[in-house]
C-alpha positions in Angstrom: -118.5 -12.8 -1.4 -114.9 -13.1 -0.1 -114.4 -11.8 3.6 -112.7 -8.6 4.0 -109.4 -8.9 5.9 -107.4 -5.9 7.1 -103.7 -6.9 8.2 -102.5 -5.2 11.2 -100.1 -2.4 10.9 -97.9 -3.8 13.7 -97.9 -7.1 15.8 -96.7 -8.5 18.9 -93.6 -10.4 19.5 -95.5 -13.7 19.6 -97.3 -13.2 16.5 -94.0 -12.1 14.8 -92.5 -15.4 15.9 -95.3 -17.3 14.8 -95.3 -15.7 11.3 -91.5 -16.1 10.8 -91.3 -19.8 11.9 -89.1 -18.9 15.1 -89.5 -18.5 18.7 -89.8 -15.2 20.7 -86.5 -16.0 22.5 -84.8 -16.3 19.1 -86.1 -12.9 18.2 -84.8 -11.4 21.6 -81.4 -12.9 20.9 -81.3 -11.1 17.5 -81.8 -8.0 19.2 -79.1 -8.5 21.8 -76.4 -9.4 19.1 -77.7 -6.3 16.9 -78.9 -8.5 14.1 -82.5 -7.2 14.2 -83.0 -3.6 15.4 -85.2 -3.4 18.6 -88.5 -1.6 17.6 -90.1 0.9 19.8 -92.6 -0.2 22.4 -96.2 0.6 22.4 -98.2 2.0 25.0 -98.6 -1.1 27.0 -94.7 -1.3 27.0 -94.5 -4.2 24.5 -92.5 -4.3 21.4 -94.6 -3.7 18.1 -93.1 -5.4 14.9 -93.9 -3.8 11.5 -93.3 -4.6 7.9 -89.7 -3.9 7.7 -89.1 -6.1 10.9 -91.0 -8.9 9.5 -89.1 -8.9 6.3 -85.9 -8.8 8.2 -87.1 -11.9 10.3 -88.0 -13.9 7.2 -84.6 -13.3 5.6 -82.7 -14.3 8.7 -85.0 -17.6 8.8 -83.9 -18.3 5.1 -80.4 -17.6 5.7 -80.4 -19.7 9.1 -81.9 -22.4 6.9 -79.1 -22.2 4.3 -76.7 -22.7 7.2 -75.4 -19.1 7.2 -74.2 -18.0 10.7 -75.5 -15.4 12.8 -72.4 -13.4 12.5 -72.2 -13.6 8.8 -75.7 -12.6 8.6 -74.9 -9.4 10.9 -72.1 -8.6 8.6 -74.2 -9.1 5.4 -77.0 -6.9 6.9 -74.7 -4.2 7.9 -73.1 -4.0 4.3 -76.6 -3.8 2.7 -77.4 -1.0 5.1 -74.1 0.8 4.4 -74.8 0.7 0.6 -78.5 1.4 0.8 -78.9 3.8 3.6 -80.6 3.1 7.1 -83.8 3.5 5.6 -83.6 0.2 3.4 -83.5 -2.3 6.2 -86.1 -4.3 4.1 -83.8 -5.0 1.2 -82.2 -8.5 0.7 -78.7 -8.5 2.3 -75.6 -9.0 0.3 -74.4 -12.5 1.4 -71.9 -13.1 -1.3 -68.9 -13.1 1.1 -70.7 -15.4 3.4 -71.4 -17.9 0.7 -68.0 -18.7 0.0 -67.1 -19.4 3.5 -70.2 -21.3 3.9 -69.4 -23.6 0.7 -66.0 -24.3 2.2 -67.6 -25.5 5.7 -70.4 -27.5 3.8 -67.7 -29.2 1.9 -65.9 -30.1 5.1 -68.9 -31.3 6.7 -69.7 -33.4 3.6 -66.3 -35.0 3.9 -67.0 -35.6 7.6 -70.3 -37.2 7.0 -68.8 -39.5 4.1 -66.1 -40.7 6.6 -68.7 -41.2 9.3 -70.8 -43.0 7.2 -68.0 -45.2 6.0 -67.1 -45.8 9.8 -70.7 -46.9 10.4 -70.7 -49.3 7.4 -67.5 -51.0 8.8 -69.3 -51.3 12.1 -72.2 -52.9 10.5 -69.9 -55.2 8.4 -67.3 -56.0 10.8 -68.6 -55.4 14.0 -67.7 -53.1 17.2 -65.2 -52.4 18.4 -63.1 -53.8 15.4 -65.1 -51.6 13.1 -64.0 -48.5 15.2 -60.2 -49.0 14.2 -59.0 -47.7 10.9 -60.1 -49.1 7.7 -56.5 -50.4 6.8 -56.6 -52.5 9.9 -60.1 -53.8 9.6 -59.5 -54.9 6.1 -56.6 -57.2 7.4 -58.7 -58.6 10.2 -62.2 -59.0 8.8 -61.8 -62.5 7.6 -61.2 -63.7 10.9 -64.3 -65.5 12.5 -66.1 -63.8 15.5 -64.3 -64.1 18.6 -61.0 -64.9 17.2 -59.7 -61.5 18.3 -59.6 -60.9 22.0 -60.3 -57.6 23.7 -56.9 -57.4 24.7 -55.7 -57.6 21.1 -58.0 -54.9 19.9 -56.7 -52.6 22.9 -53.2 -53.2 21.8 -54.1 -52.3 18.1 -56.0 -49.2 19.3 -53.0 -47.9 21.1 -50.6 -48.7 18.3 -52.7 -46.9 15.8 -52.7 -43.9 18.2 -48.9 -43.9 18.3 -47.6 -45.0 14.9 -50.6 -44.5 12.7 -52.7 -47.0 10.8 -50.0 -48.4 8.9 -48.3 -49.4 12.3 -51.5 -51.0 13.5 -51.9 -52.8 10.1 -48.5 -54.2 10.3 -49.2 -55.3 13.9 -52.2 -57.1 12.7 -50.1 -59.8 11.3 -49.2 -61.1 14.6 -52.8 -61.2 15.9 -53.8 -62.9 12.8 -51.2 -65.6 13.5 -52.3 -66.0 17.2 -55.9 -66.3 16.1 -55.0 -69.1 13.8 -52.3 -70.9 15.4 -53.5 -72.4 18.9 -50.0 -73.6 20.0 -48.6 -70.0 19.6 -51.7 -68.4 21.3 -51.0 -70.8 24.3 -47.4 -69.7 24.4 -48.4 -66.0 24.3 -50.9 -66.6 27.1 -48.2 -68.3 29.2 -45.7 -65.5 28.7 -48.1 -62.8 29.4 -49.0 -64.4 32.5 -45.4 -64.9 33.6 -44.5 -61.3 32.6 -47.6 -60.2 34.7 -46.0 -61.8 37.7 -43.0 -59.5 37.4 -44.5 -57.3 39.9 -43.0 -54.8 42.3 -41.9 -57.5 44.6 -39.3 -59.0 42.0 -36.1 -57.3 41.6 -34.9 -56.3 38.3 -31.8 -58.3 38.4 -33.6 -61.4 39.5 -32.7 -64.2 37.2 -36.3 -64.9 36.2 -36.4 -61.7 34.3 -33.5 -62.7 31.9 -35.0 -66.1 31.6 -38.3 -64.8 30.4 -36.9 -62.1 28.1 -35.1 -65.2 26.3 -38.4 -67.0 26.2 -40.2 -64.1 24.9 -37.4 -63.5 22.1 -37.9 -67.0 21.1 -41.5 -66.7 20.8 -41.3 -63.5 18.7 -39.0 -65.4 16.3 -41.6 -68.3 16.2 -44.4 -65.5 15.4 -42.2 -64.1 12.7 -41.7 -67.6 11.1 -45.5 -68.1 11.1 -45.9 -64.8 9.5 -43.6 -65.7 6.8 -44.9 -69.1 6.3 -48.6 -67.8 5.8 -47.6 -65.1 3.5 -48.6 -62.3 5.9 -45.1 -60.6 5.3 -45.9 -60.3 1.7 -49.2 -58.6 2.5 -47.3 -56.1 4.7 -45.0 -55.2 1.8 -48.0 -54.6 -0.5 -49.4 -52.4 2.4 -46.4 -50.4 2.4 -46.5 -49.9 -1.5 -50.2 -48.8 -1.5 -50.3 -46.9 1.6 -51.2 -43.2 1.4 -49.7 -41.2 4.3 -52.7 -38.7 3.9 -55.3 -41.6 4.2 -58.7 -39.8 4.5 -60.8 -40.5 7.4 -58.2 -41.5 9.9 -57.6 -39.4 13.2 -54.7 -37.3 13.2 -51.3 -38.3 14.6 -49.7 -35.0 14.8 -48.2 -36.1 18.1 -44.7 -37.8 17.4 -44.6 -41.5 18.2 -41.6 -40.7 20.8 -44.0 -38.2 22.5 -47.2 -40.4 22.4 -45.3 -43.2 24.0 -44.3 -41.1 27.1 -48.0 -40.2 27.6 -49.4 -43.8 27.3 -49.3 -45.2 30.8 -48.3 -48.7 31.4 -48.4 -50.1 34.9 -45.2 -52.1 34.7 -42.9 -52.8 37.6 -38.9 -52.0 37.1 -38.5 -56.0 36.6 -40.9 -56.2 33.8 -39.8 -53.0 32.3 -36.4 -54.6 32.3 -37.7 -57.8 30.6 -39.5 -55.9 27.9 -36.3 -54.1 27.0 -34.2 -57.1 27.1 -36.4 -59.1 25.0 -36.4 -56.3 22.5 -32.9 -56.1 22.3 -32.6 -60.0 22.0 -35.1 -59.9 19.3 -33.4 -57.2 17.3 -30.1 -58.9 17.5 -31.8 -62.4 16.5 -33.5 -60.7 13.4 -30.0 -59.3 12.6 -28.4 -62.6 12.7 -31.2 -64.3 10.6 -30.8 -61.5 7.9 -27.1 -62.0 7.8 -27.6 -65.7 7.5 -29.9 -65.4 4.4 -27.6 -62.9 2.4 
């Protein structure tokens, strides 16, 4: 003989929550936002939930599992009530309007997950923090042995990527490839950086050392350029320009203009060092122009 079970006509909030697979706190929140009408309280001043309340809670749970927001649920239930009447609260809500928005949201989330998985895979294959840079950059540097790139190199690439985008950092990567594979150029780079760091606030911008160091920096940049051309890295740069897609997926947006970004990135350079940087840049530009004129 089967036992005779008589279901209750109404249940307390704890039993309602347990049956729906949620918490009493969630039910109270549904009352607060108007998603679930608050039932009348019994003689013990406690809420009592009936069949209609439970079906509403089950629909809410199903919709939440599907990713539908509470605001969309409230709208959907409101539309269902308007069409069927206040007495038809147990009817399944019309959620068609919410589904199209949900589909767009899920598609965006799916794309974001793919980008994150790609980033994780780069981190696993390349290592951190190099793998955190754009794929366009890591592809150029992934062949270098561990430790070939210095933390300061990666810092520079990170800043360049933020200002000029992945393409700018990928082009700059040629310099760090050369430095990593040419010990003599790396040694000269270290010497120049130390000399430039010595141009502190105690050095006047018109100090003769500033111009001398700018000339040396220009010569070093020309040597780096020659090494880039000798190793064929310039051809790789041209190929990057050809295949690069300005809408490359997965990269952080660079809505800020380069000019604006430069003014927001702080460098603790003294006036003397800033003059050295500017003078070296001008000399380097003139040297490149002269070299191109000679070639033509």
